[in-house]
C-alpha positions in Angstrom: 30.1 116.0 69.1 31.3 119.6 68.5 34.7 120.1 67.2 37.2 122.2 69.2 37.4 125.5 67.7 40.8 126.5 65.9 40.9 129.2 69.1 41.2 126.3 71.2 43.9 124.8 70.0 45.7 127.9 70.0 45.2 128.7 73.6 46.2 125.1 74.6 49.7 125.5 72.4 50.4 128.7 74.1 49.5 127.5 77.6 52.0 124.3 77.0 54.9 126.6 75.4 54.4 128.9 78.9 54.5 125.7 81.7 57.6 124.7 79.0 59.4 127.8 79.5 58.5 128.6 83.1 59.8 125.0 83.9 62.7 125.4 81.9 63.8 129.3 83.6 63.0 127.3 87.2 65.2 124.4 86.5 68.3 126.3 85.2 68.1 128.9 87.8 67.1 131.7 85.7 64.3 133.0 87.9 66.4 135.6 89.9 67.6 137.1 86.7 64.0 137.9 85.6 62.8 139.1 89.1 61.6 136.1 90.4 64.1 134.1 92.8 61.0 131.8 94.3 60.5 130.2 90.7 63.9 128.7 91.2 62.9 127.4 94.3 59.5 126.0 93.5 60.7 124.1 90.3 63.7 122.6 92.5 61.2 121.2 94.8 59.2 119.8 92.4 62.1 118.3 90.6 63.7 117.1 94.0 60.2 115.3 94.8 59.8 113.6 91.3 63.5 112.4 91.3 63.1 111.1 94.9 59.7 109.3 94.1 61.8 107.8 91.0 64.8 106.6 93.1 64.5 103.0 94.3 66.4 100.9 96.9 68.0 102.4 100.0 69.7 105.9 99.6 72.8 106.2 102.0 72.8 108.4 104.5 76.6 110.0 103.3 78.6 109.0 100.2 81.8 110.6 98.7 80.8 113.3 95.9 80.8 111.5 92.6 81.3 114.6 90.4 84.1 116.5 92.2 86.4 115.7 89.5 84.7 118.6 87.7 86.1 121.2 90.2 89.4 119.6 91.0 91.9 122.6 91.0 92.0 126.1 92.9 89.9 128.5 92.6 89.3 132.2 93.9 86.8 135.4 94.0 85.7 137.9 96.3 82.8 137.7 98.9 79.8 139.9 98.0 79.2 139.8 101.7 82.5 141.8 103.0 84.7 142.0 100.4 87.2 139.7 101.3 89.0 137.3 98.6 88.9 133.7 99.4 90.9 130.8 97.7 89.6 127.2 97.9 91.1 123.8 96.5 89.5 120.7 95.6 91.5 117.7 95.4 90.9 114.5 93.5 91.2 112.7 97.1 88.4 114.8 98.2 90.4 117.1 100.4 89.4 120.6 100.6 91.0 123.4 101.8 89.7 127.3 102.1 91.1 130.5 103.3 90.4 134.5 103.2 92.3 137.2 103.3 91.0 138.2 106.8 93.0 135.3 107.8 90.5 132.7 108.2 91.3 129.4 107.0 90.1 125.7 107.1 90.8 122.1 105.9 88.4 118.8 105.6 87.0 116.3 103.8 84.1 116.5 101.0 81.0 114.4 101.4 77.4 114.5 100.6 75.2 114.2 103.8 71.9 113.0 102.3 69.9 113.1 106.1 71.1 117.0 106.7 69.9 120.3 105.8 66.5 119.0 104.5 63.8 121.1 103.3 60.2 119.9 103.6 62.0 116.8 104.1 64.2 116.7 101.0 67.5 117.5 100.0 67.4 120.7 97.9 70.2 122.7 96.1 70.0 125.5 93.5 68.5 123.8 90.5 71.1 122.2 88.0 73.6 122.0 91.3 75.4 119.6 93.0 75.8 118.6 97.0 78.9 119.1 98.2 79.5 119.3 101.9 82.6 119.7 103.7 83.6 118.0 107.3 85.9 120.3 108.8 89.0 119.1 110.5 91.3 122.1 110.8 90.2 125.6 111.3 91.5 129.3 112.2 88.0 129.4 114.2 87.7 126.6 116.8 84.2 126.7 116.9 84.3 125.2 113.0 86.5 122.3 113.8 84.9 119.0 113.6 81.7 120.3 112.4 80.1 120.2 109.0 79.5 122.7 106.3 76.5 122.1 104.1 77.0 123.5 100.4 76.1 123.1 96.8 78.2 124.0 93.1 77.7 124.5 89.8 80.5 124.6 87.5 80.6 126.1 83.8 84.1 126.0 82.0 86.4 128.5 83.9 83.7 129.6 86.4 82.5 128.1 89.5 79.2 128.9 91.9 79.9 127.7 95.2 77.5 128.3 98.1 78.1 127.1 102.0 76.8 127.2 105.0 78.6 128.1 108.4 80.3 125.1 109.8 77.6 123.7 112.2 74.7 125.4 111.1 73.6 122.8 109.2 71.7 124.9 106.7 71.6 123.8 103.2 71.7 126.6 100.5 68.7 126.3 98.2 69.5 129.4 96.1 72.8 131.2 94.9 72.2 134.0 96.8 74.0 134.7 100.2 72.1 135.2 103.0 72.9 134.9 106.7 74.8 131.8 107.6 75.4 131.3 103.8 78.0 132.5 101.8 77.9 132.2 97.6 80.7 132.8 95.6 81.6 133.2 91.6 85.0 131.7 91.5 87.3 131.4 88.9 89.8 128.8 88.4 93.7 129.7 88.9 96.2 128.5 86.6 99.6 127.7 88.6 103.0 128.7 86.7 106.2 129.6 87.3 105.7 132.9 88.9 102.6 131.6 91.1 104.4 131.6 94.1 105.3 135.2 93.5 102.0 136.6 94.2 101.5 134.6 97.5 103.9 135.6 99.8 104.3 133.7 103.2 102.1 135.2 105.9 102.1 133.9 109.7 99.2 131.5 109.9 96.6 132.4 112.5 97.5 131.0 115.8 95.8 127.6 116.5 95.9 124.6 119.1 96.9 121.1 117.5 94.5 118.5 118.5 95.1 115.9 120.8 97.0 112.8 119.3 94.1 110.1 118.1 94.0 106.7 118.6 97.1 104.8 117.2 96.9 104.5 113.5 98.9 101.9 111.1 102.1 103.9 110.2 102.7 104.8 106.9 106.4 103.6 107.2 108.9 102.9 109.8 109.2 105.0 112.6 112.2 106.5 113.5 110.8 108.5 116.6 113.3 107.9 119.6 111.0 110.1 122.4 107.6 111.4 121.9 107.0 114.8 121.7 103.6 115.1 122.4 104.0 118.9 123.8 105.4 120.2 120.9 103.5 121.8 118.3 104.3 123.1 114.9 103.1 124.4 111.5 104.3 124.3 108.0 103.2 127.2 105.1 104.0 125.5 102.2 103.3 126.2 98.6 103.2 123.0 96.2 103.0 124.1 92.6 101.7 127.2 93.3 99.2 126.0 95.6 99.2 127.1 99.1 98.6 124.6 101.6 98.9 124.7 105.7 100.7 121.2 107.2 100.8 120.6 110.7 103.6 118.8 112.7 103.0 115.4 113.8 103.8 114.4 117.1 102.3 111.3 117.8 104.1 107.9 118.7 103.5 106.8 115.0 105.1 109.9 113.0 108.5 110.1 111.8 109.2 113.4 114.2 112.0 113.2 116.6 113.6 116.0 118.8 115.7 113.8 120.9 118.8 114.5 119.5 119.2 117.9 118.1 122.3 117.4 115.6 119.8 114.7 113.5 116.0 115.9 114.3 113.6 114.7 111.9 110.2 116.5 111.5 107.2 115.3 109.7 105.0 118.3 108.9 101.6 116.4 107.4 98.2 117.7 105.7 95.5 117.4 108.7 98.4 116.5 111.0 97.5 113.1 112.4 94.0 113.0 111.2 94.9 111.0 108.2 97.9 109.2 108.8 98.5 108.5 105.1 98.0 112.0 103.9 100.8 114.2 102.0 103.6 115.2 104.2 107.0 116.8 104.0 109.9 115.5 106.0 113.1 117.0 107.1 116.2 115.7 108.9 118.6 118.4 109.8 121.1 119.5 112.1 119.1 121.7 114.3 121.7 123.2 116.1 123.5 125.2 113.1 121.8 128.4 111.9 122.2 129.2 108.2 122.0 126.9 105.1 122.0 123.1 105.1 122.1 121.2 101.8 119.9 118.2 101.0 121.2 116.5 98.3 118.7 114.2 96.1 121.4 112.4 94.3 122.9 111.0 97.8 119.4 109.9 99.0 119.3 107.8 96.0 123.0 106.6 96.3 122.2 105.5 99.9 119.2 103.3 98.4 116.7 105.5 99.3 117.9 105.3 103.6 117.6 108.3 105.3 119.7 106.7 108.0 122.6 106.1 105.7 123.0 109.7 105.1 125.3 111.7 107.2 123.4 114.5 108.6 125.3 117.6 109.5 128.5 116.5 107.8 130.2 119.3 105.9 129.4 119.8 102.1 130.7 122.6 99.9 127.3 124.3 100.6 126.7 123.5 104.2 125.6 120.6 106.6 124.0 117.5 104.9 120.4 117.4 105.4 117.5 115.2 104.2 114.1 116.7 102.6 111.4 114.2 101.3 108.0 115.0 100.0 105.3 112.1 100.3 102.1 112.0 98.2 98.9 110.9 99.2 99.7 107.5 97.6 102.6 107.3 99.9 105.1 107.9 96.8 108.6 109.5 98.0 109.9 112.5 96.2 113.4 113.3 96.7 115.1 116.5 95.6 116.0 116.2 91.6 119.3 117.9 92.4 119.9 119.7 95.6 117.9 122.1 97.6 118.6 124.7 100.4 117.1 124.4 103.8 117.7 127.5 105.5 117.9 127.1 109.6 116.4 130.8 110.9 116.2 129.7 114.6 118.1 127.0 115.5 117.4 124.7 118.5 120.1 123.7 121.1 118.3 121.2 123.1 116.9 122.8 126.1 113.7 122.6 127.6 111.9 125.3 125.8 112.1 124.2 122.2 112.0 127.0 119.4 112.8 126.0 115.9 112.3 128.0 112.9 113.3 127.5 109.0 112.2 127.7 105.5 113.2 126.3 102.1 112.5 127.6 98.6 112.3 126.8 95.0 113.0 122.9 95.6 112.0 120.5 92.7 111.1 116.8 94.1 110.7 114.1 91.5 110.0 110.3 91.8 110.3 108.1 88.7 109.6 111.0 86.0 106.8 112.7 88.1 107.9 116.0 89.6 106.4 118.6 91.8 107.9 122.3 92.6 107.7 122.9 96.5 107.6 126.7 95.9 108.2 127.6 99.4 108.3 126.4 103.1 108.4 128.3 106.0 107.9 126.2 109.3 108.3 126.7 112.9 108.2 124.2 116.1 107.8 125.4 119.8 106.3 124.2 123.0 108.4 122.0 125.9 110.7 119.3 125.7 109.4 116.0 128.0 
């Protein structure tokens, strides 16, 4: 048998090297960088098929994203579509919030929907990326509410690449290039600090319609609501530890909101409104008929054994009428002011049929057994008709 010539081995070696290099370029998504974006999609498809064949057992249709801890925090960057600035906040409890300088915002929950946005029957994302889908709960665009946005991400230190489809479109990004119905971002991580609130001035949120109350839930705590206020709506623009959020006023029967007695009203503003009854929230009890500064004293709250009803709301103090302000985390942990916080009522409410009540709070440090948060600012508005 004739032995292969040295040239044969050299040629075979060069072919193997070329295949390895090509596969590597496609696997890490460098095809676009070298002018061959189709290479990324081709290699991604091969990997998707291979990995799918290697799986055993039934694959769940929907799961929580197991690697979301990699991107917990707030990230911001410019859109290459229209130049607007976007900010995304990903939380360890799978809550996601997004807003842009154009006034658009949405809030939702992160999932991975393995049966949606498939290509040739397979879930494909850019090579080396992880899928991340958002079930939109609240949005300034009514057509986006209760729809899904399919997406994917790749994180490298303080840089996050994130692509997502327009909610309801159900098209999954398979490259890191923006196209019709899909936006892609290169985002940098924000670092909250003492001056974070200074660069995030309050702007009035886009007008919205509060969703109808959902079916009854198990309450997060005892309800003090004396009269349901289903025709009342409200919103609070809040910055916590330098991160902006939008909380909706809960008025369902399980909420703490109570406007039956204007001299001692309670408002409960909550992430996602009533959709998730245990989500983080703020609660304010105040004499709504009095304009100006009210004092929320955390030490008084502690002295009264954490019982809000024992505090004489509206009674005179050296710095204004007494009030109660609380922040409750997703775990149900109650944070009261470390010392005192000023609540400012700018538009009082005098028990008329037409409800309009506005106020604010700033630079309030709340604490619970050694853990603290800074409520940089709160601006809230309640309106509607009292039944």
